[in-house]
Backbone as ProteinMPNN parsed JSONL, in Angstrom:
{"seq_chain_A": "MAKSNNKISMPTNLVLIVAVLVLVSMAESRGLVISRKSIPSCVKVYGVESGDTCFGVTQTFNLTTRFFDSVNPNLNCDSLFVGQWLCIAGTA", "coords_chain_A": {"N_chain_A": [[136.145, 122.994, 86.503], [135.053, 120.49, 86.339], [136.23, 119.087, 88.419], [134.996, 120.188, 90.674], [132.311, 119.327, 90.424], [132.716, 116.594, 90.729], [133.584, 116.466, 93.373], [131.25, 117.053, 94.729], [129.466, 115.044, 93.888], [130.471, 112.594, 94.861], [130.149, 112.555, 97.795], [127.36, 112.743, 97.788], [126.567, 110.384, 96.468], [127.51, 108.531, 98.335], [125.895, 109.114, 100.555], [123.388, 108.393, 99.497], [123.752, 105.608, 99.1], [124.138, 104.733, 101.745], [121.634, 105.434, 102.785], [119.928, 103.69, 101.37], [120.85, 101.213, 102.34], [120.146, 101.459, 105.045], [117.33, 101.592, 104.848], [116.75, 99.028, 103.75], [117.669, 97.42, 105.823], [115.901, 98.182, 107.873], [113.464, 97.315, 106.786], [113.826, 94.531, 106.711], [114.11, 93.957, 109.43], [111.613, 94.506, 110.411], [110.049, 92.634, 109.256], [109.028, 93.144, 106.746], [109.865, 92.235, 104.366], [108.953, 90.258, 101.685], [108.027, 86.963, 102.167], [108.725, 83.617, 100.996], [106.161, 81.741, 99.462], [104.521, 78.878, 100.742], [104.59, 75.593, 99.351], [101.804, 73.84, 98.193], [100.693, 70.701, 99.52], [99.415, 67.685, 98.52], [97.297, 65.087, 99.607], [95.136, 63.557, 98.959], [93.149, 62.942, 96.131], [90.617, 63.824, 93.71], [88.873, 62.711, 90.873], [87.558, 64.573, 88.302], [84.204, 64.424, 87.253], [81.634, 64.194, 84.728], [79.694, 67.099, 84.63], [80.55, 68.103, 87.042], [81.4, 70.808, 89.252], [83.514, 73.326, 90.698], [82.372, 74.367, 93.013], [80.479, 72.393, 93.59], [82.162, 70.209, 94.152], [83.474, 71.145, 96.451], [81.309, 71.202, 98.178], [80.503, 68.478, 98.21], [82.692, 67.203, 99.441], [82.826, 68.557, 101.788], [84.429, 70.939, 102.074], [86.061, 74.075, 102.634], [85.874, 76.988, 100.592], [88.141, 78.549, 100.62], [90.159, 76.772, 101.563], [90.051, 74.811, 99.519], [90.817, 76.334, 97.266], [93.409, 76.958, 98.092], [94.796, 74.512, 98.068], [94.619, 73.854, 95.47], [96.047, 75.724, 93.678], [96.477, 76.667, 90.994], [94.206, 76.214, 89.59], [91.617, 76.522, 87.217], [88.438, 77.117, 87.563], [86.489, 77.506, 85.675], [87.156, 75.946, 83.581], [87.057, 73.148, 83.954], [87.638, 69.667, 83.316], [86.594, 66.373, 82.368], [88.028, 63.774, 84.21], [90.118, 65.279, 85.186], [92.37, 65.877, 87.839], [91.652, 66.853, 91.121], [92.747, 68.314, 94.089], [91.72, 67.255, 97.243], [92.367, 66.924, 99.85], [94.944, 67.802, 102.065], [97.767, 69.966, 102.663], [98.133, 73.483, 102.734]], "CA_chain_A": [[134.762, 122.843, 86.872], [134.777, 119.065, 86.454], [136.645, 118.656, 89.747], [133.999, 120.644, 91.634], [131.17, 118.424, 90.319], [133.138, 115.313, 91.263], [133.629, 116.593, 94.827], [129.868, 117.064, 95.213], [128.77, 113.804, 93.584], [130.939, 111.484, 95.69], [129.415, 112.509, 99.061], [125.946, 112.499, 97.498], [126.442, 108.947, 96.208], [127.726, 107.835, 99.6], [124.683, 109.31, 101.352], [122.343, 107.577, 98.89], [124.044, 104.198, 99.386], [123.861, 104.51, 103.164], [120.187, 105.51, 102.961], [119.344, 102.438, 100.867], [121.201, 100.157, 103.292], [119.322, 101.646, 106.247], [115.956, 101.205, 104.51], [116.693, 97.572, 103.622], [117.831, 96.878, 107.167], [114.647, 98.413, 108.599], [112.43, 96.461, 106.211], [114.085, 93.159, 107.14], [113.894, 93.818, 110.869], [110.18, 94.592, 110.68], [109.36, 91.562, 108.558], [108.34, 93.673, 105.576], [110.344, 91.55, 103.185], [107.991, 89.22, 101.322], [108.58, 85.624, 102.305], [108.304, 82.664, 99.977], [104.932, 81.016, 99.751], [104.727, 77.448, 100.857], [104.053, 74.807, 98.252], [100.752, 72.951, 98.687], [100.951, 69.27, 99.519], [98.135, 67.002, 98.357], [97.327, 63.703, 100.068], [93.986, 62.847, 98.409], [92.642, 63.614, 94.942], [89.314, 63.433, 93.156], [88.811, 62.846, 89.425], [86.359, 65.298, 87.875], [83.223, 63.684, 86.456], [80.761, 65.041, 83.922], [78.766, 67.939, 85.382], [81.154, 68.632, 88.274], [81.857, 72.192, 89.366], [84.345, 73.511, 91.899], [81.464, 74.531, 94.141], [79.925, 71.078, 93.891], [83.209, 69.388, 94.768], [83.673, 71.625, 97.822], [80.138, 70.774, 98.954], [80.534, 67.023, 98.338], [83.743, 66.791, 100.372], [82.739, 69.441, 102.957], [85.633, 71.768, 102.082], [85.841, 75.513, 102.483], [86.394, 77.508, 99.332], [89.515, 79.029, 100.879], [91.051, 75.607, 101.594], [90.058, 74.215, 98.182], [91.641, 77.193, 96.416], [94.806, 76.932, 98.528], [95.442, 73.258, 97.672], [94.524, 73.81, 94.001], [96.331, 77.137, 93.393], [96.472, 77.047, 89.578], [92.988, 75.663, 89.009], [90.646, 77.419, 86.59], [87.152, 76.455, 87.766], [85.662, 77.66, 84.479], [87.656, 75.043, 82.536], [87.216, 71.779, 84.44], [87.389, 68.642, 82.3], [86.419, 65.027, 82.903], [89.293, 63.095, 84.469], [91.075, 66.196, 85.808], [92.562, 65.604, 89.264], [91.535, 67.981, 92.044], [93.182, 67.981, 95.438], [90.628, 67.436, 98.203], [92.931, 66.83, 101.197], [96.364, 68.116, 102.083], [98.143, 71.195, 103.364], [98.349, 74.611, 101.823]], "C_chain_A": [[134.409, 121.369, 87.048], [135.16, 118.562, 87.834], [135.614, 119.048, 90.795], [132.769, 119.754, 91.603], [131.491, 117.069, 90.925], [133.164, 115.347, 92.787], [132.229, 116.547, 95.429], [129.212, 115.698, 95.013], [129.231, 112.633, 94.454], [130.228, 111.445, 97.047], [127.924, 112.226, 98.854], [125.704, 111.014, 97.247], [126.596, 108.151, 97.495], [126.485, 107.942, 100.489], [123.547, 108.451, 100.801], [122.542, 106.091, 99.176], [123.729, 103.874, 100.842], [122.356, 104.529, 103.422], [119.505, 104.223, 102.491], [119.64, 101.295, 101.832], [120.377, 100.257, 104.57], [117.884, 101.219, 105.98], [115.804, 99.695, 104.392], [116.791, 96.922, 104.991], [116.551, 97.037, 107.978], [113.546, 97.494, 108.088], [112.607, 95.018, 106.668], [113.781, 92.977, 108.622], [112.415, 93.868, 111.23], [109.38, 93.517, 109.96], [108.61, 92.042, 107.328], [108.797, 93.011, 104.282], [109.401, 90.386, 102.907], [108.667, 87.859, 101.421], [108.056, 84.732, 101.194], [107.027, 81.979, 100.411], [105.258, 79.535, 99.859], [104.054, 76.733, 99.686], [102.993, 73.871, 98.808], [101.168, 71.487, 98.574], [99.609, 68.55, 99.501], [98.262, 65.547, 98.805], [96.136, 62.888, 99.549], [93.429, 63.637, 97.241], [91.286, 63.051, 94.538], [89.359, 63.668, 91.658], [87.489, 63.471, 89.018], [85.5, 64.398, 86.993], [82.347, 64.677, 85.708], [79.777, 65.802, 84.813], [79.335, 68.522, 86.664], [81.51, 70.101, 88.139], [82.726, 72.28, 90.606], [83.45, 73.625, 93.133], [80.884, 73.189, 94.563], [80.923, 70.171, 94.582], [83.436, 69.832, 96.211], [82.519, 71.196, 98.711], [80.167, 69.268, 99.218], [81.523, 66.573, 99.404], [83.826, 67.692, 101.603], [84.014, 70.274, 103.138], [85.241, 73.235, 102.042], [86.43, 75.946, 101.142], [87.834, 77.951, 99.497], [90.506, 77.875, 100.878], [91.183, 74.998, 100.198], [90.949, 75.022, 97.238], [93.118, 77.106, 96.796], [95.521, 75.642, 98.133], [95.348, 73.007, 96.165], [94.822, 75.204, 93.45], [96.246, 77.55, 91.926], [95.228, 76.555, 88.852], [92.099, 76.754, 88.428], [89.297, 76.713, 86.646], [86.21, 76.589, 86.567], [86.061, 76.686, 83.374], [87.898, 73.632, 83.055], [86.946, 70.802, 83.299], [87.336, 67.274, 82.961], [87.774, 64.347, 83.031], [90.352, 63.983, 85.107], [91.157, 65.882, 87.295], [92.465, 66.89, 90.063], [91.991, 67.493, 93.41], [92.028, 68.249, 96.386], [91.092, 67.271, 99.639], [94.424, 67.069, 101.102], [96.627, 69.348, 102.911], [98.463, 72.276, 102.358], [99.698, 75.237, 102.002]], "O_chain_A": [[133.532, 121.046, 87.848], [134.481, 117.69, 88.375], [135.386, 118.284, 91.732], [132.221, 119.446, 92.661], [130.636, 116.456, 91.564], [132.805, 114.361, 93.431], [132.054, 116.044, 96.539], [128.474, 115.24, 95.886], [128.424, 111.753, 94.753], [129.739, 110.381, 97.428], [127.304, 111.54, 99.666], [124.738, 110.449, 97.76], [125.866, 107.183, 97.71], [126.076, 106.958, 101.105], [122.815, 107.838, 101.578], [121.573, 105.389, 99.467], [123.117, 102.846, 101.132], [121.856, 103.718, 104.202], [118.597, 103.727, 103.158], [118.756, 100.485, 102.11], [119.958, 99.236, 105.117], [117.281, 100.545, 106.815], [114.825, 99.136, 104.886], [116.065, 95.97, 105.281], [116.159, 96.118, 108.698], [112.776, 96.951, 108.881], [111.622, 94.35, 106.982], [113.247, 91.943, 109.021], [112.012, 93.322, 112.257], [108.152, 93.498, 110.05], [107.645, 91.402, 106.91], [108.188, 93.204, 103.229], [109.089, 89.612, 103.811], [109.729, 87.629, 100.842], [107.067, 85.053, 100.535], [106.84, 81.674, 101.589], [106.137, 79.013, 99.173], [103.078, 77.22, 99.116], [103.244, 73.175, 99.792], [101.892, 71.094, 97.659], [98.764, 68.779, 100.366], [99.211, 64.856, 98.434], [96.123, 61.664, 99.682], [93.252, 64.852, 97.333], [90.876, 61.97, 94.961], [89.831, 64.713, 91.211], [86.422, 62.955, 89.353], [86.001, 63.706, 86.108], [82.329, 65.866, 86.029], [79.107, 65.203, 85.654], [78.687, 69.343, 87.312], [81.871, 70.576, 87.062], [82.677, 71.403, 91.468], [83.746, 73.042, 94.176], [80.808, 72.885, 95.753], [80.563, 69.439, 95.505], [83.575, 68.992, 97.101], [82.728, 70.861, 99.877], [79.885, 68.832, 100.334], [81.23, 65.665, 100.182], [84.782, 67.605, 102.374], [84.598, 70.304, 104.221], [84.207, 73.593, 101.479], [87.369, 75.333, 100.634], [88.656, 77.746, 98.604], [91.572, 77.971, 100.268], [92.29, 74.705, 99.747], [91.747, 74.45, 96.496], [93.986, 77.171, 95.926], [96.727, 75.662, 97.887], [95.934, 72.054, 95.653], [93.956, 75.813, 92.821], [95.96, 78.715, 91.65], [95.211, 76.49, 87.623], [91.858, 77.779, 89.065], [89.043, 75.803, 85.857], [85.232, 75.848, 86.468], [85.388, 76.603, 82.347], [88.854, 72.981, 82.633], [86.126, 71.074, 82.422], [87.965, 67.05, 83.996], [88.57, 64.339, 82.092], [91.392, 63.48, 85.532], [90.136, 65.647, 87.94], [93.105, 67.89, 89.736], [91.654, 66.386, 93.829], [91.423, 69.32, 96.354], [90.3, 67.455, 100.563], [95.085, 66.599, 100.177], [95.818, 69.732, 103.756], [98.993, 72.016, 101.278], [100.029, 76.198, 101.308]]}, "name": "protein", "num_of_chains": 1, "seq": "MAKSNNKISMPTNLVLIVAVLVLVSMAESRGLVISRKSIPSCVKVYGVESGDTCFGVTQTFNLTTRFFDSVNPNLNCDSLFVGQWLCIAGTA"}
C-alpha cells in the first residue's frame, strides 16, 4: 500500500511545483512583484523651533503634505522637538 501512495504523491508534487512556477512567472511578467521603494534624498533641512508643527512647516516653505511626508518618511508629527531636522527640499 505504501508504493501506491508514493506513485500518486510524486505526480501531485510535480503538478504543484509547476503550478507555482507558472504563477510566479505570470506575476513577474505583469509587474505584480512589489518593487523596492526608493530612498528619499534630502538637499535642504530646517531645524524645528518652539511651537512648530508639521502643518506650519509645510505652509512656511510652500510644500505639499504628500511631498513633506515622502521626504520625511519616519517622522512622527506628534513628537516634534526643538532642534529636530526636517527635510524641506529633495527627492522622494
